[in-house]
C-alpha positions, 0 to 999 in steps of 0.5 A, a space after each residue: 500500500 502506497 503511503 505519503 511520507 514526509 521526512 524531516 531531517 537536516 542531515 545527509 541521511 534525508 536524501 538516502 531515506 527519501 530515495 529508499 522509500 520512493 524506490 519502495 513505491 511511496 510518495 515522499 516529501 522532504 524538509 530540512 528543518 522543523 518549521 519547513 516540515 510543518 509547512 510541507 505537511 499542511 500542503 502534502 498531507 502525509 500519512 507518515 512523518 519521520 522527524 529528526 529530533 535535532 533540527 535547526 529552527 524548530 526541533 522535532 518535538 516542537 514540530 511534532 506538536 505543531 503537526 498534531 495541531 494541523 487538521 489531519 494531524 491526529 491521523 498522521 503516524 509520527 516517527 522519531 529519528 535521530 543521529 545523536 548517540 552516546 558511546 554506550 548506545 553505539 557499542 
């Protein structure tokens, strides 16, 4: 089943993940920061939003709150993504 997926990330992983999901047949939109993610979601109306927590301007948590306030916000599946890791996690 094809999904509309928004990926919000300020890292190089954004393009790779977008390419992977597009290759799997999904419709994908991208945003490089949390503020832009909310703007794109308002127009794109995604089924799924993958949010990086450590983005500039508006972080992932604040973006998630703003996404939930959109008309379809409660219907969107929000997934957290982060590149932050500590040595104990990375082992």
